[in-house]
N, C-alpha and C positions, 0 to 999 in steps of 0.2 A: 705431643708432650712439650712442656716448656723447656727451654734450653738455657743453661748458664755457662758462660765462658769465664774461666778464671785465668788471668794473666799473672803467672807467678814470678816473683823475683828469684826465688830458689825453690827446689823441691822440698815439700814439708818433711821435717824430721821431728816428730812429736817427742821422741825420747832424747833429743839433743837440746831442744830449746823451747821456751815458752811460745815463741812465734810459730813454731811448728805445731804446737798443741792448738793454738788459736786458729790456724788455718784448717786443721782437721775438724774443729768444732763447727766452723762455718760450712765446710763441705757436708758434714753430717746434717746440719740444719737444712740445707737445700735438698739433700737426698730425701729427707723425711718429707719435704714439701713437694716431692714428685718431679723434681727437675732432672733432666738429662744433663750431665756435667761433662764439659771438656776442660781439662787442666792443661794450659799451654805455657811453656817456658823456654827460654834460651839457655838456662843453666844446665850444668852437667849433673847428672843424677849420681848421688853418692851411695855407698853401700848401706847407709842407715836411713835412706829415704823411704817413706811409706809407700807400699805397693798399691798405688791408687787403682790400678787395673783390677785388682782382686775385689775392689769395692764396686766395680761396675762403672768406674770413671774412665772416660776416654782421655788419653794423653796425646799431646802434640808438641813437636819441636818447632820453635819459631825463631826468626831472625830479626834483628833491628835493621831498619832501612832496607826492607825487602818486601816487594809487592806480594810475595807468597802469603803474607799474613792477611792481605785483603781477600785472597782466594779462600782462606780458612773462614773468614767472616761470612762471605757469600754462601759458603757451603752449609754452615750450621745456623746462620741467621738467629743469633741469640737474643732472647728477650731481656736478659740481664748480663752485663759485663762487670766482673769484679776485678779491680786492680789491686794487686798485692804490693802495697807501698807506692808512694807517689812517683817514684822513678819509672814505674811501669806505665802510669798514666801519661807521663811526659813523652815516653817513647811510642806508645801505641794508641793513646786516647784520641788523637786527631784522625787516625785511620778509622777507629770505631765510629766517630761522628760522621765521617764521610760515607762509609759503606753501610752502616746500620744506624741511621740517625734517630730511630725510634727506640733503640735499646736503652734501658735504664743503666746509667753508669754509676757504679758504687766503688768508693775508695776505702779500702781497709788500711788505715794508717799504721796498724800494729802498735806503735806509739808515735808521738810526734818526733820525727827524726831531727828536726831543727832544734827542738828543745834539748834533746840528748847531746847534739853537737855543741850547742851554745854552752851548756853546762860543763862539758868536758874542757872547752877552751877557757871558760871562766875559772875552773878549778886549777888548770895547769899554768895559766898565765896570770892569775890573780886579778882578773878584770871582772867588774860587777856584771852579773847576769843580765840585768836590765839594760846595761850599756851595749850589749851585743844583740839582744833579741830582735830589735827592729832594723838592724843594719846587716844582719847575716844574710848571705845569698841563699842559704838553705831555707831560711824562714820564708823569703819571698817565693822561692820555688814551690815549697810544700803548700803554702796557703793559696797560691795561684792554682795549684792542682785541686785543692779542696773546692774552690769556686767553680772550676770547670766541670766538676762532677755533680750529679744530681743528689747524691747523699754520701757523706763520709762517716765511717764508723770510728768512734773515739772510745778508747778502752778505759780511760781514766776520767773521773769527775773533775780532777784538778786541771786536766787538759781541756775539758769542756769549758770550764770557767775562764781559762786563759784565752781561748779562742773567742768566746763571746764577749768578755769584758775588756780585754786589752786590745784585741785585733778587730772587735766589732763584727765578727762573722755572723751572718744571719743564722739563727738557731734552726731554721727550716732546712738548712743544708747539712745539719749535724745530727747524729744519733749516738747517745751514750750506750755503748754495748760492751760490757766488761766480759771477762771469761765466763763461759756458759758451763756451770758445774752442777753435778747432781747433788741434791741435799744429802746430808749425812744423818742416817737414822740413829736412834738410841742404841739399837742392837749393834750397828756397825761401830759406833764409838766405844761401846763396851768390849768389843772384840779386839781392839788395838792393844799392843803391848803397854803394860803399865809402867809407872815411874821406876820401880825397882828392877824391872826387866830390861831397862834400857841403860846404855852407857855411852860415854864419849860425846863429843860435839861433831857436827857435820857442817860443811860448807859446800855448796853446789852451784854450778853455773857454766854455761857455754863460754869457752875461752876465745871464741871468735869475737865475743862481745867485750869491748875494752873496759866498761865499768866492772865486769866480773874479775878481770885480771887485776885491775887496780884495787878492788876490794880484798882479794886474796893477799896481795902484797901488803896492804894496810893491816890486815889480820896478822900476817907473819911478823911484820916489823914493829907494829905499835901496840897491838892488842894481846896476841897470844902470850908473849913473855909475861904479861901481868896476870893472865889467867893461870898459866903454868906455875907461877910463883905460889899461888894459893891452892892450886890443885896439882901437885907434882906428879900424880899418876894418871892424869887425864890426857886424852889424845883428841886431836881434831883431824877428821878424815875429810880431805879435800877432793871433791869429784867434779868432773866437767868434761864435756866433749871437746875435742880438738885442742887438748893441752899441748903446748909447745915445749921445747927444751928449757926455756926460761922458767916455765911453770914447774917442771919436774926438778929443776935446780933448787927449788925451795924445800924439797923433801928432806926431812931431818928426823929420823927415828929417835935420836938422843933427846930431842926436845918435845917429842910427841906430835910433831907437825908432819902428817903423813899425806903425801900427794898420791891419790889413787888413779887419777885419770877418768876415763869414761865410765859412767855408772851403767852396768848392764841391767840392773833392776832398781831404779831410783826410789820407787815407792817402798820396797822392802828395806833399803838402806836408811831411808828417812824414818821409817817406823822403828828401827833399832836404835836410832840416836836419841839422846835426851834433849839436846838443844841445838837449834840451827843458828849459825852465825853468818852475818853478811854486813860488814861495815862499808856500805856503798857510799861513795863520795860524789858521784854524779850519775846521771841517767834520766830516763823518762819512762812513761807508761806504768804498767803494773808488774811487779816482780813475781813471776810465776813460781819461783822457788818457795816463797812464803805461803802462797796459796796451796801448793803441794804439801808443805809442812803442816798447815792447818788441817788438811784432809787426812794426814797421817797422825794427827794428834801431837805434833811436835812444836813446842813453843819456840819463839825466835827472838833474837836481838838484832836490831838494825839501826839505821840512821833515819833522820827525817825524810830524806829522799828515798830511801829504801822502803819506807812504809807508806809513801805518798799514794793517796787514792784508794787504799785498801779497806781500812777499818771504819771509815766514816765516824759516827758518833760512838761507836762501840770501842771499849778499851782494847788497846793493842794486845795481842796474845803473847806477851813476853815483855819486852822493853824497847824503847826508842831512845838512843843516846848518841850524841855526836862527838863527845869527848872520849878519847881512848880509855882513860882510867875509869870513867863512869860506865862505859860500855863493858869493860872487863868485870867490874863489880856486879853489874846486872846479870851478866852471864853466869858468874859464880853463884849468885843468889838463886837463880832459876835451877841451876844444876844441883844445888844442895837442899833447897827448900821445897819439899813435896807439896805443901799447901799452895805456895805461890805458883808452882808448876801446874797443878791441877786447875787452878783458876785461869791461868793463861790458856791452857788447853781448851777449857770450856768456852772462853772468849773466841777462840779460833773456830770452833764448830758453829757458834752463833753467827760469825761473820760469813762463813760459807753459806749457811742456810738462809740468811736474810739479805745478803748483798750480792750474791752471785748465783742465785737460783736460776737454773737453766729453764725451767718451765715458765717463769715470769718473763725473762728477757727474750726468749724465743717468740713469745706471743707479741711483745712490743715490736720486735723486728719484723715479724710477719705483717702486722697491722700497718707499719710504715711503708713496706714494699707495696702492699695492696693499695694504700692511699695514693702513693706516688704514681703507680701504674695507671690509675684512673684519671689523673690530672697532670700528666707530665708536661703538656704544652703550657698550661697556666703556670706550673711550677718554674719552668724555664724562662717564661716571660718576666717573672718577678725577680729573676737572677740576672740583672743586666751586667753586673761586673763579670760574672762567669761568661756571658755571651761575648763580651768585649775581649776578655782574655782568650777565649776560644778562637775568636776571629784572628787575633794577632799571632797566637801560637800556630794556628793552621797555616797562615801565610808563611811564617818564618820556617817552621819545621817542615812543611810540605816541600818547599824549594830546596832546603838543605838535604832532606832525605832523598829527593829525586836526583840531586847532584851526586850523592854518595852511591846511590843505586846504579846510576849510569857508569860511574867510575869503577865500581866493582865488576860490572858486566864487561867493561873494557879489559879487565885483567884476566877474564876467563879464556 
């Protein structure tokens, strides 16, 4: 049986974040392909982590700068190693290359972390994004990781274009693989709550993620007062895992701004809301909240960054506005105008079925793995930059890791 080793940055929590959902989609893909899977991580397992063992997935605890990881590699001899975010490739990639040189190395970027970081700094400090992209340490680290891997999964078309056009990364090292979603049938769409059966607005997002906190703060301070002025009886229900005290401090029943915390059943809550709101100011990747909203038939209002990479040439299922006043007006219109709401809902179903079809993209992914597995030597020969970076990383990381390893043994 073929063996897949996943090196996880965190334990997947599909009910807490889009990243958790993404990881579970990848695991199910490989399970369906007949792979025996080991999920290894050094992270602490939370109460909300998926019970991978119940799915037949073996789990393992690993340590950074510890030769026990080499023993794990020798034991399972994986055909494929999947790194969950570039930080895992930095820490463990050189060991994989040393112990299992024939293993196919795949990086799941989740989103481009350097782009998210650069945009956050750009927003907070008022520096042009382009002035930071090529000088950021995170940019250099993540793109170096992409070069050292045989294939990197890129979740957004916008990020594919950025890597190919601005950073000139070889397209053979990249695969556009968005969220893998089931198509929505006519029967399923007709079974969702209708316009008149829904009420209030919803905002949802994991509060470990800085863009989500900023979006809720923007909603509270700049957008919601304008909506509430026109809809004095409306409420916005704010959900999200890991909400801190500063988030709950925004709770104000008098103004209809209700902070609810973790959503126990996000799908049901999304289906009961009439409009989803997310005035996202910075970030990267695809915003899972809007894909879930589309699956639930809930139109949404967001910003250019919030909508990035999702709708393609299809009209956005709601509205895209960057100005707070225009954002509020669009939200009110969707909330009150049933015809506009129904059109937006239909656009959302169309986006899910044509741009995120699980059956289409799983086939693309399978074919790329099959192709690479058959010509991995030639593929790596054509990636000289990757080989060069691999050589220097191996030298520097190897000696540093060995030093730390010996130092740790001395403390025992």
